C-alpha positions as CSV (number, residue, x, y, z in Angstrom):
1,M,-171.1,-169.8,82.2
2,N,-172.2,-170.0,85.8
3,S,-175.7,-168.5,86.4
4,S,-174.4,-166.8,89.6
5,S,-171.5,-165.1,87.7
6,K,-171.3,-161.3,87.9
7,Y,-169.5,-159.0,85.5
8,I,-168.1,-155.7,86.7
9,A,-167.3,-152.8,84.3
10,M,-165.3,-149.8,85.5
11,D,-164.8,-146.5,83.7
12,V,-161.9,-144.8,85.5
13,H,-161.3,-141.0,85.3
14,T,-159.2,-138.6,87.3
15,A,-161.9,-137.7,89.8
16,T,-164.4,-140.6,89.7
17,I,-164.8,-144.2,88.8
18,S,-168.2,-145.4,87.4
19,V,-169.0,-149.0,88.2
20,A,-171.7,-151.2,86.8
21,V,-172.4,-154.9,87.7
22,R,-174.4,-157.2,85.5
23,D,-175.5,-160.8,86.1
24,A,-174.9,-163.8,83.7
25,A,-178.0,-162.8,81.7
26,G,-176.8,-159.3,81.2
27,K,-179.3,-157.7,83.6
28,L,-178.0,-154.6,85.3
29,I,-177.7,-155.4,89.1
30,M,-176.2,-152.1,90.2
31,E,-174.3,-149.0,89.1
32,S,-172.5,-146.4,91.1
33,V,-170.0,-143.6,90.9
34,M,-167.2,-143.3,93.5
35,E,-164.4,-140.9,94.0
36,T,-161.0,-141.8,92.7
37,K,-159.3,-141.7,96.1
38,T,-157.1,-144.4,97.7
39,S,-159.2,-144.7,100.9
40,T,-162.4,-145.1,98.9
41,I,-161.0,-147.7,96.5
42,L,-159.4,-149.7,99.4
43,A,-162.8,-149.6,101.2
44,T,-164.4,-151.5,98.3
45,Q,-161.9,-154.4,98.2
46,N,-164.4,-156.9,99.7
47,V,-167.3,-157.3,97.3
48,G,-170.6,-157.2,99.1
49,E,-169.2,-155.6,102.2
50,A,-170.6,-152.3,103.4
51,N,-168.1,-149.5,103.1
52,S,-167.7,-145.7,103.1
53,T,-169.4,-145.4,99.7
54,G,-172.7,-146.8,101.0
55,A,-172.3,-150.5,100.2
56,L,-171.0,-149.8,96.7
57,L,-170.7,-153.4,95.6
58,A,-173.4,-155.0,97.7
59,W,-175.8,-157.0,95.5
């Protein structure tokens, strides 16, 4: 296991997606809820890139 590895969990529902990111040690790095909408999901394709959800996956 690489110490820089990240693990992403997603709980997908009709209206929202809950996202949590943990590091290799299991420490919670971030968590967020985003709307289940095509434009929002596409805006989060690039991990670490600022997007319409307020830098959802920037750690």
